[in-house]
C-alpha positions in Angstrom: -8.5 -19.4 -35.1 -7.3 -21.8 -37.7 -5.8 -25.2 -36.7 -4.6 -28.5 -38.1 -4.8 -29.4 -41.8 -6.5 -32.6 -42.8 -5.5 -34.9 -45.6 -8.9 -34.4 -47.3 -8.0 -30.9 -48.4 -5.1 -32.4 -50.5 -7.2 -35.3 -51.8 -10.0 -33.2 -53.2 -9.6 -32.0 -56.8 -11.8 -30.4 -59.4 -11.7 -31.2 -63.2 -10.6 -28.2 -65.1 -10.3 -28.5 -68.9 -9.9 -25.7 -71.4 -8.0 -26.0 -74.7 -8.1 -24.3 -78.1 -7.7 -26.0 -81.5 -5.2 -24.0 -83.5 -4.3 -24.1 -87.2 -2.1 -27.0 -88.1 0.6 -25.3 -90.2 4.1 -26.4 -89.1 5.4 -22.8 -89.1 2.7 -21.8 -86.7 3.9 -24.1 -83.8 6.5 -21.6 -82.4 3.8 -18.9 -82.5 1.4 -21.1 -80.5 4.0 -21.4 -77.8 4.4 -17.7 -77.7 0.6 -17.3 -77.4 0.5 -19.7 -74.4 -1.3 -18.3 -71.3 1.1 -16.4 -69.1 1.1 -17.0 -65.3 -1.1 -14.7 -63.3 0.5 -11.7 -61.6 1.8 -12.2 -58.1 -0.8 -11.4 -55.5 -0.5 -11.7 -51.7 -2.8 -13.0 -49.0 -1.6 -11.7 -45.7 -2.4 -13.4 -42.3 -1.0 -13.7 -38.8 -2.2 -17.1 -37.9 1.0 -18.7 -36.7 2.8 -21.8 -38.1 -0.2 -24.2 -37.9 -2.6 -21.8 -39.4 -0.1 -20.9 -42.1 0.2 -24.6 -43.1 -3.5 -24.9 -43.4 -3.9 -21.8 -45.5 -0.9 -22.7 -47.7 -2.6 -26.0 -48.6 -5.8 -24.1 -49.7 -3.7 -21.6 -51.7 -1.7 -24.4 -53.3 -4.9 -26.0 -54.5 -6.2 -22.8 -55.8 -3.0 -22.0 -57.7 -2.9 -25.5 -59.2 -6.6 -25.5 -60.4 -6.6 -21.9 -61.6 -3.1 -21.3 -62.9 -2.8 -18.8 -60.1 0.1 -17.2 -58.4 -1.3 -16.3 -55.0 1.4 -16.0 -52.3 1.2 -16.0 -48.5 2.5 -13.1 -46.5 2.4 -12.0 -42.8 0.3 -9.1 -41.7 2.5 -6.3 -40.4 0.7 -4.4 -37.6 0.1 -0.9 -38.7 1.5 -1.6 -42.1 0.0 -1.3 -45.6 -2.6 -4.1 -46.2 -1.9 -6.8 -48.8 -4.2 -7.5 -51.7 -6.2 -10.0 -49.5 -6.1 -9.9 -45.8 -7.5 -12.7 -43.5 -8.3 -10.9 -40.3 -9.4 -12.6 -37.2 -11.8 -11.2 -34.6 -9.0 -9.6 -32.6 -7.4 -8.1 -35.7 -10.4 -6.0 -36.6 -9.0 -2.8 -35.1 -6.5 -2.8 -37.9 -9.3 -2.6 -40.5 -11.4 -0.1 -38.6 -8.5 2.3 -38.0 -7.5 2.3 -41.8 -10.8 2.7 -43.7 -9.1 4.2 -46.8 -6.6 1.3 -47.0 -9.4 -1.2 -47.9 -12.1 -1.4 -50.6 -15.5 -3.2 -50.4 -15.2 -6.8 -51.6 -18.3 -6.6 -53.7 -16.9 -3.6 -55.7 -13.8 -5.6 -56.4 -15.7 -8.6 -57.6 -17.9 -6.5 -59.9 -14.9 -4.8 -61.5 -13.2 -8.1 -62.0 -16.3 -9.5 -63.7 -16.9 -12.3 -61.1 -20.6 -12.7 -60.0 -21.3 -12.5 -56.3 -24.9 -13.1 -55.2 -25.1 -11.6 -51.8 -28.6 -12.9 -51.4 -27.3 -16.4 -51.4 -25.1 -15.9 -48.3 -26.5 -16.9 -44.9 -28.3 -14.2 -43.1 -26.7 -15.5 -39.9 -23.3 -14.4 -41.1 -23.4 -11.5 -43.5 -25.1 -8.6 -41.6 -21.9 -7.5 -39.9 -20.1 -7.3 -43.3 -22.8 -5.6 -45.4 -22.7 -1.7 -45.5 -25.5 0.8 -45.6 -25.6 0.5 -49.4 -26.1 -3.3 -49.2 -22.6 -4.1 -50.4 -20.7 -7.1 -49.1 -17.5 -5.4 -47.8 -15.7 -8.6 -46.7 -16.1 -12.3 -46.8 -17.1 -13.9 -43.5 -14.9 -16.8 -44.2 -14.6 -18.8 -41.0 -17.4 -17.7 -38.7 -18.7 -19.5 -35.7 -20.8 -18.9 -32.5 -20.1 -19.8 -28.9 -21.5 -23.0 -27.6 -21.0 -25.3 -24.5 -18.8 -28.3 -25.1 -18.5 -31.0 -22.4 -16.9 -34.3 -21.8 -19.5 -37.0 -21.6 -17.1 -39.3 -19.8 -16.7 -36.6 -17.1 -20.5 -36.5 -16.6 -20.6 -40.3 -16.3 -17.8 -40.2 -13.7 -19.9 -37.7 -11.7 -22.9 -40.1 -12.1 -24.8 -37.6 -14.3 -26.7 -38.2 -17.5 -24.2 -37.6 -20.3 -27.0 -36.7 -22.7 -28.4 -34.0 -20.5 -26.4 -30.8 -20.7 -27.4 -27.8 -18.6 -29.8 -25.4 -20.3 -29.3 -22.5 -17.7 -26.4 -21.2 -15.8 -28.2 -22.1 -12.6 -28.5 -25.8 -13.7 -24.8 -25.7 -14.7 -23.8 -24.7 -11.1 -25.2 -27.9 -9.7 -23.4 -30.0 -12.4 -20.1 -28.2 -11.7 -20.5 -29.1 -8.0 -20.9 -32.8 -8.8 -18.0 -32.7 -11.2 -15.8 -31.2 -8.5 -16.9 -34.0 -6.1 -15.9 -36.5 -8.8 -12.3 -35.2 -8.6 -12.2 -32.6 -11.3 -10.0 -29.6 -10.3 -11.3 -27.7 -13.4 -15.0 -28.5 -13.8 -15.4 -25.5 -16.2 -13.3 -23.1 -18.2 -13.8 -20.7 -21.1 -11.8 -19.4 -24.1 -12.4 -15.9 -25.4 -13.8 -14.5 -22.2 -14.9 -11.1 -23.5 -16.5 -12.6 -26.6 -18.3 -15.3 -24.7 -19.2 -13.7 -21.4 -19.7 -10.0 -22.4 -20.8 -10.0 -26.1 -22.7 -13.2 -26.2 -24.1 -13.4 -22.6 -25.4 -9.9 -23.2 -27.0 -11.0 -26.6 -28.5 -14.1 -25.1 -30.0 -12.0 -22.3 -31.5 -9.5 -24.8 -29.3 -6.6 -23.7 -26.7 -5.8 -26.3 -23.2 -4.9 -25.0 -23.0 -2.0 -27.5 -25.6 0.5 -28.6 -26.5 1.4 -32.1 -24.3 4.5 -31.9 -21.3 2.4 -30.8 -21.3 3.2 -27.1 -20.5 0.5 -24.6 -23.3 -0.5 -22.3 -22.5 -3.9 -20.8 -22.7 -2.7 -17.2 -26.4 -3.4 -16.8 -28.0 -5.7 -14.2 -28.0 -8.9 -16.3 -24.3 -8.6 -17.1 -23.3 -7.6 -13.5 -25.2 -10.6 -12.1 -23.5 -12.9 -14.6 -20.0 -11.7 -13.9 -20.6 -11.8 -10.1 -21.9 -15.4 -10.5 -18.6 -16.3 -12.3 -16.7 -14.8 -9.4 -18.4 -17.1 -6.9 -17.6 -20.0 -9.2 -14.0 -18.9 -9.3 -13.9 -18.8 -5.4 -15.4 -22.3 -5.3 -13.0 -23.6 -7.9 -15.8 -24.5 -10.2 -14.4 -22.1 -12.8 -10.7 -21.6 -13.9 -9.4 -19.0 -16.3 -6.3 -19.8 -18.4 -6.0 -16.8 -20.7 -7.6 -14.2 -22.8 -7.8 -16.1 -26.1 -8.1 -19.9 -26.6 -5.5 -21.1 -24.1 -8.3 -22.9 -22.2 -9.1 -25.1 -25.2 -6.0 -27.2 -24.7 -7.0 -27.8 -21.1 -10.2 -29.3 -22.4 -8.4 -31.4 -25.0 -6.1 -32.7 -22.3 -9.1 -33.8 -20.2 -8.2 -31.5 -17.3 -11.4 -29.4 -17.7 -14.8 -31.1 -18.0 -16.7 -28.3 -19.6 -15.8 -25.3 -21.8 -17.5 -22.4 -23.6 -15.8 -21.4 -26.8 -16.4 -21.0 -30.5 -18.4 -23.8 -32.2 -15.6 -24.2 -34.8 -13.4 -25.8 -32.2 -15.4 -29.0 -32.4 -13.0 -30.1 -35.2 -10.1 -30.0 -32.7 -12.0 -31.5 -29.8 -13.1 -34.5 -31.7 -9.6 -35.8 -31.7 -9.0 -35.3 -27.9 -8.0 -38.6 -26.2 -10.3 -39.6 -23.4 -12.9 -37.0 -24.4 -16.3 -38.1 -25.7 -17.6 -34.8 -27.0 -20.9 -33.4 -26.1 -22.2 -30.0 -27.4 -25.1 -27.8 -26.2 -26.2 -24.2 -26.7 -24.6 -21.5 -24.5 -26.6 -21.5 -21.2 -28.9 -18.6 -20.4 -30.3 -16.9 -17.3 -33.9 -17.9 -16.9 -34.7 -15.0 -14.7 -34.0 -12.4 -17.4 -37.2 -11.0 -19.0 -38.0 -12.3 -22.5 -36.2 -15.7 -22.1 -33.3 -16.9 -24.1 -32.3 -14.8 -27.1 -29.7 -15.6 -29.8 -25.9 -15.8 -29.9 -23.7 -13.9 -32.2 -21.5 -14.9 -35.2 -18.0 -13.7 -35.7 -14.6 -15.1 -36.7 -12.0 -14.7 -39.5 -13.0 -12.5 -42.5 -11.3 -11.7 -45.8 -10.7 -8.1 -46.6 -9.5 -6.5 -49.8 -6.6 -4.0 -49.7 -6.8 -0.8 -51.8 -4.4 0.4 -54.6 -3.8 -2.9 -56.4 -3.8 -3.4 -60.2 -6.7 -4.7 -62.3 -4.8 -8.0 -62.9 -4.2 -8.5 -59.2 -7.9 -7.9 -58.4 -9.0 -10.3 -61.1 -6.9 -13.0 -59.4 -8.3 -12.0 -56.0 -11.9 -12.3 -57.4 -11.2 -15.8 -58.7 -9.9 -16.8 -55.3 -13.1 -15.6 -53.6 -15.2 -17.5 -56.1 -13.1 -20.6 -55.5 -13.8 -20.3 -51.7 -17.5 -19.9 -52.3 -17.8 -23.1 -54.5 -19.9 -25.8 -52.8 -17.0 -28.3 -52.8 -14.7 -25.9 -51.0 -17.4 -24.7 -48.6 -18.0 -28.2 -47.4 -14.2 -28.8 -47.2 -13.7 -25.7 -45.1 -16.3 -27.0 -42.7 -14.5 -30.3 -42.4 -11.1 -28.7 -41.9 -11.9 -25.5 -39.9 -15.3 -26.1 -38.4 -16.7 -22.8 -39.5 -20.3 -22.1 -40.6 -21.0 -22.6 -44.3 -21.7 -19.3 -46.1 -24.4 -20.4 -48.6 -27.7 -22.3 -48.1 -26.5 -25.0 -50.6 -23.3 -25.5 -48.7 -25.1 -25.5 -45.4 -27.4 -28.3 -46.6 -24.5 -30.3 -48.0 -22.3 -29.8 -44.9 -25.2 -30.7 -42.6 -25.7 -34.0 -44.5 -22.1 -34.9 -44.5 -21.1 -33.8 -41.0 -24.2 -35.4 -39.4 -23.1 -38.7 -40.9 -20.2 -38.5 -38.5 -22.5 -38.0 -35.5 -21.4 -34.4 -34.9 -24.3 -32.1 -34.1 -22.3 -29.0 -33.6 -23.5 -27.2 -36.8 -27.1 -27.9 -35.9 -26.6 -26.6 -32.3 -24.8 -23.5 -33.6 -27.5 -22.6 -36.1 -30.2 -23.2 -33.5 -28.3 -20.9 -31.0 -28.3 -18.1 -33.5 -32.0 -18.4 -34.4 -31.3 -16.8 -37.8 -30.1 -13.6 -36.2 -26.5 -14.4 -35.4 -25.1 -11.7 -37.6 -25.2 -8.2 -36.1 -24.7 -4.8 -37.6 -23.6 -3.6 -34.1 -19.9 -3.7 -33.3 -18.6 -6.3 -30.9 -16.6 -5.5 -27.7 -14.2 -8.2 -28.6 -13.5 -6.7 -32.1 -12.0 -3.4 -30.8 -8.7 -4.6 -29.4 -8.0 -1.7 -27.0 -11.5 -2.1 -25.5 -11.2 -5.8 -25.3 -7.9 -5.5 -23.4 -9.5 -3.1 -20.9 -12.5 -5.5 -20.4 -10.2 -8.5 -20.0 -8.4 -6.6 -17.2 -11.6 -5.8 -15.4 -13.0 -9.3 -15.7 -9.8 -10.7 -14.3 -10.0 -8.3 -11.4 -13.4 -9.6 -10.5 -12.6 -13.3 -11.0 -9.4 -13.0 -8.8 -11.5 -11.4 -6.1 -9.9 -8.0 -6.3 -13.0 -6.0 -7.4 -16.8 -6.4 -7.2 -18.5 -7.0 -10.5 -20.5 -3.8 -10.6 -17.4 -1.6 -10.0 -15.3 -3.5 -12.6 -17.9 -3.4 -15.4 -18.6 0.3 -14.7 -14.9 0.9 -15.0 -14.6 -1.2 -18.2 -17.4 0.7 -19.8 -16.1 4.1 -18.7 -12.5 3.4 -19.8 -13.7 1.7 -23.0 -15.9 4.6 -24.0 -13.1 7.0 -23.5 -11.0 5.0 -26.0 -13.9 4.9 -28.5 -14.5 8.6 -28.2 -10.8 9.3 -28.9 -10.9 6.8 -31.8 -14.4 7.0 -33.3 -13.6 4.7 -36.2 -13.6 1.8 -33.7 -17.3 2.4 -32.9 -18.3 0.9 -36.3 -18.9 -2.7 -37.1 -17.0 -2.1 -40.4 -15.1 0.8 -42.0 -17.3 1.8 -45.0 
């Protein structure tokens, strides 16, 4: 999700200078005015980020338009409607893309036709695998990607007489810490945002048992997943764990200091740094040490930029300029500072690491270490297929509210979800091309 805008995005500027020396005859002056560069054609970037996200995005677009004589406009995504020229799609919007493959074109094709270079090899392997098709084309820009981590309030650990620098490495260790946090007076020792993304997609990946097969079938009802969701049910009964919603509703509870620990996207460190009374700690997502093979890697996902089909050459030329603008080292670092996402290129990654670490924030380092260079996946994610995510959320909530055992709930989620995917096979893909 996108959040607050920071003054630095307004403060940054690049020097653009291009002028032509024309003949000096007085009669030629009016002709010179007529030959002036005309404004670029109107072109829309659609989103559904809400008011705060729109303000952030508008600041980026204003900067692009000023520096490139552009005429890029913001619009809202209409569910089921025709895509705009550019479409910023969040994780839970991906069903719109998958269900309308002919309504989009590969980003790399658009860049090539517009004459803008795009070196796919320069993009981080942690991010691009899920948006590269079988032909090796980059089909979308993984603009604001992140990976789940564990955030915790160091002040809460001190209150519980725990070492604030020692975060739990395993879920078993975490249970003991939650017990002490509860004894210290916390009514919400632990919570989570994005429950399907964190506790189905990523717990499965970390355990080395993907939630989805290579053919797009759901398979997250195996023993490691059942044990994990059942553990969470016992935590819910003991009031160690509280669920506040299916998206990032829990994040505000952490910001307010009500919850001592939270698992959520790494990009949220930008918002948590400003939380009053919270001294932010960050650690990799815990793992189950009784799973064969040890801790594996987390996954990367987030907001990606997709190109709508059927636009003019002039419109695509402006879209290509905007993509190149976003990939510039200066803008990549600024995007990290504002949105907390993972840098797309190795150069931007090095620059961002240097600048962010100066602030004492280790989130980027933890995120990259969590992914182990394999965060991007060509397999679809459960959280990306909206109808399947809704079903899975329902079943998780049934377990955590003590209405269903974990095995029965996950079996049902897989059965119901596969029925949806078989009826809508486009949703079985990681991307539409």
